[in-house]
C-alpha positions in Angstrom: 220.2 13.7 41.7 217.0 11.9 40.9 214.4 11.4 43.9 214.6 7.6 43.2 218.4 7.5 43.5 218.3 9.4 46.7 216.2 6.8 47.8 218.4 3.9 46.8 221.4 5.8 48.7 219.2 6.1 51.7 218.4 2.5 51.7 222.1 1.4 50.9 223.6 3.6 53.7 220.9 2.5 56.3 220.8 -1.1 55.4 224.7 -1.3 55.7 224.9 0.8 58.8 222.2 -0.9 60.8 222.4 -4.5 59.7 225.9 -4.2 59.7 225.8 -3.1 63.5 223.7 -6.4 64.1 225.8 -8.5 62.6 228.9 -6.8 64.4 226.9 -7.7 67.4 225.3 -11.3 66.8 228.1 -13.2 64.8 230.9 -13.6 67.7 227.8 -14.4 69.9 226.7 -17.1 67.0 230.2 -18.7 66.4 230.6 -19.0 70.1 227.8 -21.4 70.2 225.2 -22.3 72.9 223.1 -19.3 72.0 219.2 -20.1 70.7 217.0 -18.0 68.1 215.3 -16.1 71.3 218.7 -14.6 72.3 218.6 -12.9 68.9 214.9 -12.0 68.9 215.6 -8.6 70.7 218.6 -7.4 68.6 217.0 -8.4 65.3 213.5 -6.5 66.3 215.4 -3.2 67.2 217.6 -3.4 64.3 214.5 -3.8 61.8 212.8 -0.9 63.9 215.5 1.5 63.5 215.8 1.0 59.7 212.1 1.2 59.1 212.3 4.4 61.1 215.3 5.6 59.4 214.0 4.9 56.0 211.0 6.8 56.5 212.4 9.6 58.0 215.1 10.2 55.8 212.7 9.6 52.8 210.3 12.2 54.1 213.1 14.5 54.3 213.9 14.0 50.8 210.8 14.5 49.4 210.5 17.8 51.5 213.7 18.6 49.6 212.6 17.8 46.2 208.3 17.6 46.4 208.4 17.5 42.7 210.5 14.6 42.2 208.7 12.5 45.1 205.6 12.8 43.0 206.8 12.2 39.5 205.5 8.9 38.2 208.4 6.3 36.8 209.6 6.7 33.3 210.6 4.1 31.3 214.5 4.5 32.3 213.7 4.4 35.8 211.3 1.1 35.3 214.6 -0.6 33.6 217.0 0.7 36.1 214.5 -1.0 38.6 214.3 -4.0 36.6 218.0 -4.6 36.7 218.5 -3.6 40.4 215.8 -6.5 41.3 217.5 -8.7 39.1 221.0 -8.2 40.9 219.1 -8.3 44.2 217.4 -11.9 43.0 220.4 -13.3 42.0 222.2 -12.5 45.2 219.6 -13.8 47.2 219.7 -16.8 45.5 223.4 -17.4 46.2 222.7 -16.3 49.9 219.9 -19.1 49.9 222.2 -21.6 49.0 224.5 -20.7 51.7 221.7 -20.8 54.0 221.1 -24.4 52.8 224.8 -25.6 53.6 224.7 -24.2 57.4 221.8 -26.8 57.7 224.2 -29.3 57.1 227.2 -27.8 58.4 226.2 -26.6 61.8 222.9 -27.8 62.3 222.1 -25.0 64.2 218.8 -23.1 63.8 220.2 -19.8 64.9 222.9 -19.7 62.4 220.7 -20.7 59.5 218.0 -18.2 60.4 221.0 -15.3 60.8 222.5 -16.7 57.3 219.2 -16.5 55.4 218.8 -12.9 57.0 222.5 -11.9 55.7 221.7 -13.1 52.6 218.5 -10.6 52.4 220.5 -7.8 53.6 223.3 -8.5 50.9 220.5 -8.8 48.4 219.1 -5.5 49.4 222.5 -4.1 49.0 222.8 -5.3 45.7 219.7 -3.9 44.4 220.4 -0.5 46.0 223.8 -0.4 44.6 223.0 -1.4 41.2 220.3 1.0 41.3 222.6 3.6 42.1 225.5 2.6 39.7 222.5 2.5 37.0 221.7 6.2 37.6 225.0 7.0 37.9 225.8 5.7 34.3 222.6 7.5 32.7 223.4 10.8 34.0 227.3 10.8 32.7 
């Protein structure tokens, strides 16, 4: 497995686990109403800090396991994979941004809108990492 595919797996799994946990925690509170943006600042800060730490630690471990792969420059195939993955993430983010705009008119609640924007960013990252993994798998077949 190429080093950059390992990185994509690290990103995909940590994003789903950490941000999935965040959204499972805050969604019931959001839908119940009456919570302001400051009510989610601590949980969001903790989730962001946790995902940064996990990604850094797991990437360091992956680079220790495969030091040669960690220092290789991207080849043409990996650049194409990254472009396609970035494109998938971008289009996912566009759909999510539209959904966030809808929440402004539907709920008129800043906390819900902010969390929908963050959810859109989360889905975009999942789409980007997932598309990257699929592309690496297609090439290695």
